[in-house]
C-alpha angles and dihedrals in degrees: 000000000000116000114246113204119164095158116097095168145017131227113221115210089199126199100309138359092216111113097208092045088052090057093051091047090047090057095043094046093046089053092047089049091050095049090045093055095043094045095047097041090046090053091050094048095045091050097042093050099043118086091198092060098059100117123119089252094061093039089059091042091055091048089048091054092049089051091050089053090052092045090054095042090053090059115021104062093055090042090051094046089051090052089052099047135057096220110068107185133137129189124249093250090044092054090051092046094053091043091055096043092048094050095040096054090040089052091047089055093047093058092039091059087059099052096039094107100046128113125284091237091071099032094110091049094048090049091051089049091051091053093046092045093051092047096050090045092055096036094057091053094045096049087059100037097045093062096050111117117245114194097166163295097108103189117116122195097217143079098229137046108261144159106246096046090050093048090055089065097050115113091220137071102281099179091108090052091046090054090049094051091050086051100042099042108013101041091039090053091048096050094046093045091050089050094050096045092048089047093055096041084057092047093050093046088055093051092061092078091054131076104179133110094256096060091048090056088047091051090052092048090048093051094049091048091047090051091049090047095051094045090052103038107037095060089046093050090052092053104039105028097070138060121279098281126137122231124186089239095058098094092048091052087047093052090051098055097036102040113012099038097057086053096050098045096075090045093052093048100043101038089052093040114085094189095056094042090050093051092050090047092051092049095051096063091044089053092046091050 
């Protein structure tokens, strides 16, 4: 069957149609994006330049911060541009590019959260596996989605390029693709989330029998990691682990895991991590001197 595609661009309705609200959101999200980039890049620089922060945990933490910067940069610039301008359009290829980038970096982060506690000897291999896993996860979806026919309309009631809003515009029966997205994204997130939570419940239970400094550090690390996992996975599960039904809260949830969470991750890790805080405090007086 020959593909029918009369759509060359999409119109994103964005978060709101209120001009004053758009100005306020532009200011807020610009600040969030700035803090996200500064916080994550500072974490990367701090860890990579410090000889005392060379354990596998910090290696993966720096990589996680780098991925958060990439995730935010795949979404935020276009969103900020649309809040600042009246015409909110994006080309068909531009939509597919952001869709690929968003799911690719998100997929890498999903796999990275699984391997973040492994040994340093296999760090490079695990990072490569995270890249490959995220790429394959996204590529499989894109190979199916990109061939769907779009005959019009081209108005998408969202502020980012995502799968379910795009499927609604296809002029063919998209139920099979909907099921695939739920399986490839939603079910995968659910399985990994369940595995991570179960693993950390076992770790926390085992720490109850210890009273040394080591277990206290492990407890702090586990708590930080669990917080990041919950902030990342719960919104994703809400969006992708259900049928293609629209809820009023969908946009707010999307804002949280695409814009807010990348800003919070470095704060959660560094504020609860004494070694990183001590290193940053030691660097500041030296710089001042």
